[in-house]
N, C-alpha and C positions, 0 to 999 in steps of 0.2 A: 199379204206379211213379206215385211221390206227384211232386210241385213241393211246393218252400215257398219264401218270401221268407226269405232273408238282409240285415240292414242289416251295413254294417261300417264300421266307423271307425276312425282310428287315435288310439293315445295313446303319444308320444314316440316311443319305436321299436320298440311292435308293434300289429299290426291285431286289433281285435277284431270278432270276428262273433256274430249276436242273428241266431234264427230265431223272431219272433214266434209265429208258430201255435205253435211246443213250449215254448217260454217259455227251449230251449235259448244258451247261450252261450260259447265258446270264443276263441281266441285263438294268435295263430301270426307268429312273424317277418316272415312277406312277407302279402298278400295271401293268395296261395295259399295257403298254410300253413293261414292261420288256413280259409280255406273246407275244405281238404281235413278240418280239427280239425272244424270244426263239421258237418258233415257224418256223422263218426265222432262225434261225441257226441252228434246226435239219431237216429240208426241204434238204438243204445244206448238211449237213452231210451223211446223207442217199440216196444220188446221189452217192456220193464218198467209204462211206459203209454201204450197204445193212445189213437189217438184217435180218438173217438165220432165228429167230426163237422169238418174241417179250416173255419174261416174264415179269409178270409184278410184281412191287414189293409189300412185303408185309409191307400194312403202320398197327403198333398199338401202344401201351403205353409205358410206365415201371413210375415208382415211384423209385426218391429218395430220401434221411432220408433230410431234412433237420438242418443244425446246425446251433447254434444262434452264 
């Protein structure tokens, strides 16, 4: 069993989920649905294109000045 990262954001009325390690993206009308769809899309992708070495992304934050 492999563990992957999911980045989820909301666009209007859908949730978009992305797996940066595999480059897969999916969506759903709920957070949970987007995660299930991402898992399925990633499983199908990896069947065809197995990853030789999974590399964890680095998650950090940065500041951008607010302009009035």
